[in-house]
KOLMINU-714522 format. One record per residue (C-alpha): x, y, z. Coordinates in nm, 4 decimals, decimal comma. Each point is the difference from the previous one (the first is absolute). Layout:
xx	yy	zz
X	Y	Z
...
***
This chain:
xx	yy	zz
6,5552	10,6817	13,9439
0,3396	-0,0790	-0,1310
0,1273	0,1227	-0,3116
-0,0389	-0,2875	-0,3013
0,3405	-0,1114	-0,1374
0,1075	0,1893	-0,3322
0,0775	-0,3044	-0,2719
0,2559	0,1158	-0,2604
-0,1569	-0,0418	-0,3466
0,2229	-0,1434	-0,2607
-0,0838	0,0686	-0,3891
0,1052	-0,2980	-0,2199
0,1002	0,1031	-0,3408
-0,3446	-0,0719	-0,1590
-0,1422	0,2663	0,2277
-0,1666	-0,2729	0,2740
0,0244	0,1244	0,3220
0,0646	-0,2016	0,2950
0,0831	-0,0074	0,3581
0,1136	-0,2728	0,2427
-0,1355	-0,0348	0,3736
0,1305	-0,2070	0,2666
-0,1587	-0,2285	0,2512
-0,0114	0,1492	0,3633
-0,0790	-0,1285	0,3705
-0,3730	0,0277	0,0893
0,0931	0,2538	0,2292
0,1134	0,2100	-0,3026
-0,3500	0,1531	-0,1238
0,1167	0,2665	-0,2057
-0,1526	0,0226	-0,3506
0,2158	0,0266	-0,3058
-0,0188	0,3082	-0,2565
0,1152	-0,0753	-0,3530
0,0057	0,3274	-0,2513
-0,1338	-0,0841	-0,3340
0,1736	0,2760	-0,1838
-0,2059	0,2359	-0,2566
0,0770	-0,0409	-0,3740
0,1169	0,3190	-0,0429
0,3835	0,0375	0,1450
0,1640	0,3603	0,0086
0,3500	-0,0640	0,0895
0,1655	0,2668	0,2318
0,3717	0,0566	-0,1317
0,2505	0,1448	0,2287
0,3115	0,1550	-0,1407
0,2647	0,1046	0,2541
0,2756	0,2701	0,0205
0,3757	0,0161	-0,0663
0,1727	-0,2649	0,2000
-0,3211	-0,1683	0,0474
0,0481	-0,2862	-0,2298
0,2639	-0,2803	0,0430
0,2656	-0,0442	-0,2491
0,2056	-0,2912	-0,0959
0,3197	0,0046	-0,2160
0,0775	-0,1599	-0,3419
0,2334	-0,2888	0,0349
0,2802	0,1583	-0,1612
0,0454	0,2903	0,2617
-0,0656	-0,2247	0,2961
0,2982	-0,1781	-0,1267
0,1805	0,3453	-0,0335
-0,0766	0,1068	0,3371
0,0762	-0,3545	0,1255
-0,3304	-0,0281	0,1968
-0,1155	-0,3086	0,1683
-0,3653	0,1045	-0,0753
-0,1720	0,1898	-0,2979
-0,1490	0,2732	0,2339
0,0262	0,3592	-0,1385
-0,2230	0,1711	0,2059
-0,2413	-0,1818	0,2776
-0,0167	0,2390	0,3285
-0,1862	-0,2902	0,1767
0,2852	-0,2229	-0,0147
0,2039	0,1065	0,2944
0,3407	-0,1071	-0,0582
-0,0225	0,0822	-0,3609
-0,1496	0,3618	0,0775
0,2861	0,0466	0,2903
0,2728	-0,0935	-0,2237
-0,0775	0,2671	-0,2344
0,1230	0,2631	0,2884
0,3577	-0,1208	-0,0771
-0,0091	0,0516	-0,3814
0,1969	0,2387	-0,1793
-0,1467	0,2321	-0,2760
0,1504	-0,2309	-0,2492
-0,1620	-0,3022	0,1382
-0,3230	0,1696	0,0339
0,0025	0,1232	-0,3656
0,0370	-0,3551	-0,1316
-0,2459	-0,1573	0,2941
-0,2899	0,2200	-0,1309
0,0805	0,0332	-0,3694
-0,3408	0,0489	-0,2145
0,1716	-0,2216	-0,2568
0,0872	-0,3032	0,2405
-0,3128	-0,0454	0,1900
-0,3524	-0,0688	-0,0239
-0,3166	-0,0367	0,2434
0,0559	-0,2924	0,2221
-0,3337	-0,1853	-0,0740
-0,1377	-0,3241	0,1746
0,0553	-0,3079	-0,2073
-0,1846	-0,2725	0,1330
0,1704	-0,2523	-0,2137
0,3719	0,0907	0,1814
0,0895	-0,2353	0,2766
0,0438	0,3018	0,2660
-0,2586	0,2050	-0,1222
-0,1819	0,0223	0,3469
0,2727	0,0563	0,1855
0,1501	0,2688	-0,2226
-0,3471	0,1759	0,0441
-0,0960	-0,0706	0,3440
-0,0210	0,3510	0,0751
-0,3615	-0,0743	-0,0606
-0,1270	-0,2378	0,2340
-0,2836	-0,0743	0,2252
-0,2302	0,2102	-0,2460
-0,3448	-0,0129	0,1873
-0,2649	0,0319	-0,2486
0,0361	-0,0622	-0,3590
-0,2388	-0,1537	-0,2689
0,1575	-0,2311	-0,2989
0,2250	-0,2696	0,0484
0,2637	-0,0817	-0,3001
-0,0811	-0,3816	0,0208
-0,3824	-0,0444	0,0760
-0,1305	-0,1523	0,3094
0,2975	0,0045	0,2463
0,0538	-0,2615	0,2436
-0,1798	0,0116	0,3378
0,2013	0,0988	0,2613
0,0672	0,3358	0,1191
0,3617	-0,0022	-0,0818
-0,0409	-0,1136	-0,3511
-0,3167	0,2607	-0,0328
0,2820	0,2721	0,1075
0,2245	-0,1137	-0,2323
-0,2155	0,0401	-0,3060
-0,1223	0,3529	0,0911
0,3503	0,0925	0,0673
0,1279	-0,1009	-0,3576
-0,3332	0,1438	-0,1817
0,0695	0,3306	0,1594
0,3739	-0,0517	-0,1169
-0,1320	-0,0811	-0,3426
-0,2068	0,3157	-0,0049
0,3306	0,1940	0,0365
-0,0379	0,0975	0,4236
0,3823	-0,1351	0,0158
0,1929	0,2013	-0,2599
-0,0870	0,3013	0,1694
0,1312	0,1535	0,3256
-0,2838	-0,1958	0,2188
0,1141	0,1106	0,3436
-0,1012	0,3727	-0,1520
-0,2848	-0,1239	-0,2224
-0,1368	-0,3204	0,1611
-0,2355	0,1794	0,2246
-0,1830	0,1759	-0,2863
-0,0228	-0,2640	-0,2174
-0,1434	-0,2445	0,2597
-0,2585	0,2730	0,1163
-0,0917	0,0527	-0,3642
-0,0258	-0,3877	-0,0720
-0,2501	-0,0446	0,3447
-0,1753	0,3040	-0,0116
-0,1065	-0,0058	-0,3726
-0,0796	-0,3573	0,0149
-0,1875	0,0115	0,2947
-0,2351	0,3052	-0,0370
-0,3637	-0,1434	0,0549
-0,1392	-0,3231	0,1870
-0,3952	-0,1063	-0,0851
0,0009	0,3202	-0,2032
0,0707	0,2391	0,3093
0,3523	0,1795	0,0530
0,2391	-0,1464	0,2247
0,1073	0,1739	0,3405
0,3323	0,0814	-0,1212
-0,1158	0,2212	-0,2720
-0,1730	0,1768	0,2504
0,1850	0,0188	0,2913
0,3973	-0,0207	0,1094
0,2969	0,0985	-0,1620
-0,1315	-0,0859	-0,3377
-0,3444	0,1682	0,0447
-0,0872	0,1662	-0,3862
-0,4109	-0,0300	0,0259
-0,1262	0,3493	0,0476
0,3558	0,1585	0,0721
0,0148	0,3538	-0,1829
0,3505	-0,0031	-0,1868
0,0727	0,3018	0,2075
0,0749	-0,2155	0,2861
0,2734	-0,1333	-0,1970
0,0999	0,3936	-0,1333
-0,1717	-0,0754	-0,2841
-0,0670	0,3561	-0,2152
-0,3547	-0,1540	-0,1376
-0,2030	-0,2829	-0,0821
-0,2566	-0,2082	0,1825
-0,0624	-0,2394	0,2360
-0,0200	-0,3669	-0,0905
-0,3636	-0,1187	0,0862
-0,0867	-0,3251	0,0926
-0,2182	-0,0908	-0,3155
0,3207	0,1275	-0,2089
0,2088	-0,2668	0,2142
-0,2559	-0,2271	-0,0722
-0,0311	0,0513	-0,3769
0,3923	-0,0319	-0,0484
0,0310	-0,3174	0,2140
-0,1251	-0,1941	-0,3109
0,3298	-0,0374	-0,1064
0,3685	-0,1566	0,0871
0,2900	0,2123	0,0685
0,2868	-0,2311	0,0137
0,2897	0,2268	0,0800
0,3589	-0,0283	-0,1742
0,3195	0,1495	-0,0065
0,2009	0,0711	-0,2840
0,3949	0,0678	0,0824
0,2034	0,1810	-0,2678
0,3598	0,0900	-0,0711
0,0026	0,3508	0,1763
0,3758	0,0748	-0,1392
-0,1406	-0,0188	-0,3347
-0,2104	0,2779	-0,1907
-0,3674	0,0500	0,1841
-0,1231	0,0001	-0,3850
0,1687	-0,3392	-0,0656
-0,1347	-0,1359	0,3143
-0,3451	0,1025	-0,0867
-0,0201	-0,2266	-0,2967
0,1198	-0,2581	0,2120
-0,2716	0,0410	0,2409
-0,2299	0,0291	-0,2872
0,0813	-0,3330	-0,1174
-0,0514	-0,1403	0,3370
-0,3652	0,1352	0,0451
-0,0959	-0,1137	-0,3008
0,1188	-0,3540	0,1010
-0,1792	0,0341	0,3220
-0,3255	0,0793	-0,1703
0,0855	-0,3276	-0,2740
0,0401	-0,2110	0,3286
-0,3700	0,1045	0,1211
-0,1617	-0,0291	-0,3343
0,1360	-0,3488	-0,0554
-0,1611	-0,1329	0,3307
-0,3134	0,1426	-0,1318
-0,0480	0,3495	0,1969
-0,1261	0,3217	-0,1476
0,3479	0,2178	0,0464
0,0291	0,2863	-0,2356
0,1939	0,2521	0,2083
0,2313	0,0504	0,2991
0,0028	0,2747	0,3062
0,3461	0,1041	0,0604
0,1749	0,1210	0,3133
0,3366	0,1355	-0,0196
0,3120	0,1298	0,2824
0,2138	0,2308	-0,0891
0,1571	0,0108	-0,2936
-0,2171	-0,2895	-0,0991
-0,2559	0,3068	-0,0626
0,2531	0,0724	-0,3003
-0,0382	-0,3395	-0,1212
-0,3683	-0,0214	0,0442
-0,0287	0,3508	-0,2141
0,2214	-0,1236	-0,2611
-0,2254	-0,3332	-0,0096
-0,2872	0,1758	-0,1335
0,2059	0,2084	-0,2313
0,0036	-0,0781	-0,4010
0,3866	0,0033	-0,0472
0,0515	-0,2119	0,3250
-0,2230	-0,2562	0,1523
-0,3011	0,0803	-0,2513
-0,2106	-0,2167	0,2311
-0,2552	0,3417	0,0497
-0,2938	-0,2598	-0,1230
0,0482	-0,2616	0,3064
0,0211	0,2220	0,3020
-0,2997	0,1381	0,1554
0,1745	0,2634	0,2421
0,3213	0,0574	0,1878
0,0473	0,0621	0,3782
0,3262	0,1681	0,0367
0,1976	0,0214	0,3445
0,3027	0,2039	0,0965
0,0711	0,0858	-0,3629
0,2851	0,2691	-0,0627
-0,2145	0,1132	-0,3194
0,2438	0,2369	-0,1102
0,3123	-0,1492	0,1518
0,1567	0,1196	0,3612
0,3036	0,2001	0,0676
0,1141	-0,2726	0,2195
0,1186	-0,1723	-0,2883
0,2617	0,2522	-0,0885
0,1091	0,0033	0,3854
0,0372	-0,3638	0,0160
0,2042	-0,0009	-0,3284
0,2097	0,2717	0,1405
0,0251	-0,0770	0,3790
-0,1750	-0,3511	0,0308
-0,2752	-0,1097	0,1795
-0,1241	0,1266	0,3627
-0,1473	-0,1881	0,2679
-0,0203	-0,0148	0,3909
-0,0356	-0,2301	0,2779
0,1363	-0,3561	-0,0175
-0,2326	-0,0807	-0,2707
0,0805	0,3376	-0,2378
0,3561	-0,0701	0,0818
0,0135	-0,3418	-0,1487
-0,2384	0,1052	-0,2823
0,2405	0,2519	-0,1425
0,2942	-0,1944	0,0405
-0,1594	-0,2657	-0,1979
-0,1505	0,2294	-0,2685
0,3062	0,2252	0,0156
0,1264	0,2896	0,2296
0,2261	0,1456	-0,2277
-0,0092	0,1794	-0,3298
0,2513	-0,2567	-0,1765
-0,2098	-0,3097	0,1131
-0,3187	0,1225	-0,1278
0,1236	0,2008	-0,3134
0,1505	-0,3230	-0,0804
-0,3451	-0,1703	-0,0202
-0,2240	0,2719	-0,0750
0,2100	0,1683	-0,2929
-0,0576	-0,3181	-0,2221
-0,3613	-0,0814	0,1214
-0,2527	0,1579	-0,2344
-0,2401	-0,0573	0,2653
0,1447	0,1831	0,2805
0,1048	0,2994	-0,2362
-0,3738	0,0391	-0,0526
-0,0669	0,0691	0,3683
0,1706	0,3400	-0,0526
-0,2134	0,2840	0,0049
-0,1294	0,0770	-0,3446
-0,0828	0,3384	-0,1920
-0,3733	-0,0049	0,1386
0,1824	-0,0338	0,3825
0,0314	0,4219	-0,0753
0,2882	0,2208	0,0213
0,2413	0,0983	0,2718
0,0013	-0,3007	0,1868
0,3734	-0,0174	0,0338
0,1175	0,2633	0,2029
0,3567	0,1214	0,1609
0,0102	0,2597	0,3045
0,2761	0,1802	0,1866
-0,1454	0,0812	0,3146
-0,3669	0,1661	-0,0511
0,1064	0,0930	-0,3663
-0,1171	-0,2231	-0,3058
0,2591	-0,0034	-0,2590
-0,1142	-0,2903	-0,2364
-0,3570	-0,0974	-0,1131
-0,0301	-0,2937	-0,2589
-0,1381	-0,1005	-0,2391
-0,1286	0,2945	-0,1893
-0,2042	-0,2516	-0,1917
0,2096	-0,3196	-0,1280
0,1497	-0,1807	0,2811
0,1302	-0,2563	-0,2179
0,2097	0,2530	-0,2015
0,0593	0,2249	0,2987
0,1101	-0,2264	0,2781
-0,0222	-0,3694	-0,1385
0,2413	-0,0192	-0,2710
0,2202	0,3221	0,0640
0,3745	-0,0933	0,0723
0,1696	0,3390	0,0670
-0,2074	0,0777	0,3087
0,0293	-0,1037	0,3567
-0,3963	-0,0819	0,0346
0,0318	-0,2317	-0,2325
-0,1865	-0,3171	0,0626
0,2406	-0,2622	-0,1568
0,3883	-0,0427	0,1192
0,1693	-0,1264	-0,2748
0,2359	-0,2037	0,1822
-0,2652	-0,1842	0,1952
-0,1648	-0,1344	-0,3122
0,1580	-0,3050	-0,0887
0,2321	-0,0932	0,2771
-0,0390	-0,3505	-0,0984
0,1514	0,0657	-0,3816
-0,3008	-0,1662	-0,1581
-0,0151	0,0403	-0,3529
-0,3151	0,1807	-0,0823
0,0188	0,1863	0,2745
0,1130	0,4187	-0,0422
-0,0981	0,3224	0,0779
-0,1485	0,0258	-0,3548
-0,2200	-0,3002	0,0632
-0,1170	0,1488	0,3262
-0,0840	0,3447	-0,1921
-0,1838	-0,2105	-0,2682
-0,1931	-0,2003	0,2906
-0,1023	0,3631	0,1281
-0,1184	0,0824	-0,3542
-0,2164	-0,3039	-0,0112
-0,1337	0,1022	0,3594
-0,1030	0,3506	-0,1142
-0,1995	-0,1477	-0,2954
-0,1562	-0,2555	0,2511
-0,1081	0,2841	0,2093
-0,1244	0,1836	-0,3116
-0,1908	-0,2713	-0,0844
-0,1851	-0,0785	0,3057
-0,0367	0,3628	0,0988
-0,3604	0,0161	-0,0393
-0,0925	-0,3573	-0,0087
-0,2227	-0,1598	0,3030
-0,2823	-0,2215	-0,0427
-0,3374	0,1581	-0,0178
-0,0732	-0,1835	0,3332
0,2805	0,1058	0,1905
0,0285	-0,0162	0,3883
0,2979	0,1044	0,2132
0,1016	-0,0051	0,3674
0,3226	0,1988	0,1133
0,1673	0,1608	0,3021
-0,0020	0,3816	0,0954
0,1720	-0,0906	0,3543
0,2011	0,2838	0,1494
0,1593	-0,2884	0,2042
0,1001	-0,1890	-0,3167
0,2041	0,2957	-0,1768
0,0767	-0,0241	-0,3655
0,2666	0,1992	-0,2254
-0,2764	0,2089	-0,2004
0,3031	0,2304	-0,0338
0,3353	-0,0876	0,0299
0,2780	0,2445	0,1430
0,3359	0,0054	0,0187
0,1145	0,1982	0,2936
0,3583	0,1446	-0,0667
0,2321	0,1297	0,2586
0,3321	-0,0822	0,1664
0,2168	-0,3036	-0,1337
0,1034	-0,2603	0,1927
0,2676	0,0493	0,2083
0,2235	-0,2404	-0,1719
-0,1453	0,1346	-0,3611
0,1458	0,3350	-0,0383
-0,2355	0,1569	0,2928
0,2577	-0,0057	0,3074
0,0728	0,3838	-0,0257
-0,3820	0,0554	-0,0208
-0,0814	-0,2185	0,2987
0,2459	0,1554	0,1920
-0,1050	0,3301	-0,0582
0,3008	0,1246	-0,1997
-0,1789	0,0801	-0,2944
-0,3743	0,0408	-0,0723
-0,1870	-0,2099	-0,2276
-0,0564	0,2209	-0,3017
-0,2236	-0,0736	-0,3129
0,0016	0,2420	-0,2803
-0,0092	-0,1796	-0,3234
-0,3276	-0,1424	-0,1586
-0,0873	-0,3560	0,1604
-0,0242	-0,1636	-0,3503
0,3688	0,0922	-0,0367
0,1177	-0,1986	0,2748
0,2117	-0,3185	-0,0607
-0,0011	-0,3458	0,1770
0,3382	-0,0377	0,2092
-0,0964	-0,2873	0,2095
-0,2900	-0,2268	0,0088
-0,0350	-0,3963	0,1478
-0,3746	0,0176	0,0012
-0,0057	-0,0339	0,3377
-0,1590	0,3115	0,1624
0,2056	0,2974	-0,1027
0,1395	0,1355	-0,3154
0,2951	0,2263	-0,0257
-0,0605	0,2692	-0,2414
0,2718	0,2653	-0,1338
-0,1153	0,3819	-0,1026
0,2220	0,1445	-0,2664
0,0111	0,3734	0,2051
0,3481	0,0775	-0,1086
0,0115	0,2877	0,3076
-0,0604	-0,2578	0,2481
0,2936	-0,2547	0,0944
-0,2736	-0,2516	0,1561
-0,2284	-0,1260	-0,2612
-0,1260	-0,3099	0,1898
-0,3672	-0,0600	0,0751
-0,1997	-0,2888	0,1681
-0,3035	-0,0798	-0,1691
-0,2404	-0,2584	0,1876
-0,4130	-0,0702	-0,1226
-0,2216	0,1119	0,2818
-0,2539	-0,2112	0,1699
-0,3214	-0,0561	-0,1941
-0,2784	0,2522	0,0997
-0,3114	-0,0664	-0,2120
-0,2584	-0,2254	0,1495
-0,0197	-0,3493	-0,1442
0,0446	-0,3466	0,0532
0,3916	0,0346	0,0510
0,0623	-0,0213	-0,3554
-0,2672	0,1414	-0,2125
-0,0920	0,3470	0,0522
-0,4008	0,0499	0,0087
0,0182	0,3517	-0,1831
0,2498	-0,0542	-0,2419
-0,0617	-0,3273	-0,1396
-0,2528	-0,2018	0,1887
-0,3110	0,2355	-0,0761
0,0852	0,0699	-0,3532
-0,2714	-0,2502	-0,1625
-0,2337	0,1908	0,2573
0,1296	0,3281	-0,1671
-0,0785	-0,1266	-0,3527
-0,3432	-0,1166	0,0758
0,0802	-0,3261	-0,0176
-0,1138	-0,1855	0,2948
-0,3318	-0,1058	0,0941
0,0919	0,0106	0,3693
0,3354	0,0401	0,1524
0,0308	-0,0930	0,3759
0,2524	0,2535	0,1854
0,1299	-0,1558	0,3138
0,2462	-0,0297	0,2820
0,1541	-0,2762	0,1919
0,2047	-0,1757	-0,2103
0,3523	-0,0279	-0,1496
0,0451	-0,0578	-0,4004
0,1008	-0,3410	0,0041
-0,2785	-0,0949	0,2765
-0,2716	0,1889	-0,1490
-0,2385	-0,2926	-0,0745
0,0471	-0,1582	0,3621
-0,2052	0,3068	0,0918
-0,3620	-0,0921	0,1029
-0,1241	0,3125	-0,1598
0,1605	-0,0626	-0,3279
-0,1107	-0,3610	0,0005
-0,3543	0,1156	0,0411
-0,0257	0,2894	-0,2519
0,1804	-0,2797	-0,2446
-0,2687	-0,2297	0,0659
-0,2565	0,2992	-0,0472
0,1481	0,0929	-0,3369
0,0202	-0,3682	-0,1265
-0,3759	-0,0222	0,0605
-0,0880	0,3222	-0,1182
0,2251	-0,0930	-0,3355
-0,1916	-0,3272	-0,0093
-0,3690	0,1535	0,0191
0,0680	0,2617	-0,2772
0,2074	-0,2113	-0,2673
-0,2386	-0,2895	-0,0148
-0,3664	-0,0823	-0,0704
-0,1607	-0,1880	0,2831
-0,3178	-0,1596	0,0974
-0,2553	0,2205	0,2048
-0,0254	-0,1044	0,3528
-0,3392	-0,1198	0,1115
***
């Protein structure tokens, strides 16, 4: 028997639900199916990671840059993205300025809104329409679906990366049962959740979702929203903006006569820090309207990769990786020009909770440096007279902008420290977590400077020709920077008076800890597990950091977590 045609349910401002069906030839005997939405509404709100929200420039900055568009950051706009490859550090600083950018939200009143936000199109399944009943043609119905997806924030985030998750959540959560029975999609296939022990997704506990439990939580509508934020600004500031948006979402459904009190939050990467700040009284203060949070690939206490990228630029292999690192910055000067002036990026650095001794230096097999002892901000990030410092002063303000300086960067680092201390033990009581611990996706848990011979043309000629031995006798803390272009090798000087050749070459060793290529599992991702703050942690393999939510096991475990949160956070009618 043919599957019935699923009609799109539209909701009028007064809460009335309608659907429109078209006449078909007599040979088409398929039925039509309309979903009447339950009165209870539990919005699912997605918060992306750093660089995962689209940003636009203020008119003044656009004029200063002489740009024909106001796009600041939009990775899906191919030509705009590729143009960033050729930007100087100064141009990057001006293009990605926290004070001259804002989230590029969809505004249906603008004549070019649909074209600008065409990254979201051909959405296959979505309830509700911004204009009541849509016109009868398939094309017009699709246009309405796409527009409403944009109104839900889908187009303000990196849809190429997150679109699969958003559409999976929308489809699965709003098609749980038919005629009171669990739909096949929940019991088999890539998104099989019913009866699956969480251990099959790497879970450290928890119970399988039972058919009766799914039938119970099916008595609600789960509209999926995305909320972009200005990832250049402090995550604490972003949390306040996200909290405002969450309350607007709840108000929207209440105005349409739905019973809507709380949302369920799903986060990716740095969005997890925003999500934790969202429920903190000093930041978002939205703990009363969040039923639970599902974190994915979260750098819970920072990531050593942030230090590496500020000092030496981003890494990447293969064609895709090569283009990526060229766009986001493949040298220290390009990355520092942006992140030294961006509080959000600085909040990805390892915090005190990351632990001691993650920054090391070795000469051969000998370890000659291990920091921090306790406080990375005082011992590494804000020091200037040490070769292992985080910030190179001349890289901070290449554009000569007013308000950007080494002192201002230190102020932002102090804000980062206060932020991490504030959210250090802050997790929602209903927290679920997915993260990778993959041997094939190594991350920097510890970051090791390997010190040896200097480059041939930078003081190391006699060493490399065998005329002179490499001699290292002074404490590593006493070495000085001689040359550093942030492109792979730093040339250091020893101040040993007994040796003529004082030059050393230092490069950062490859990452060595299992993770997702960015977040190390033990040092950072599992910190909330050690704190006992997680109901279920799904430890997984098979994906890289940015693509974590495209992994089928991650999607299935996220569905499991959302259903469990809904089951426990709300009072439900008992099943017959």
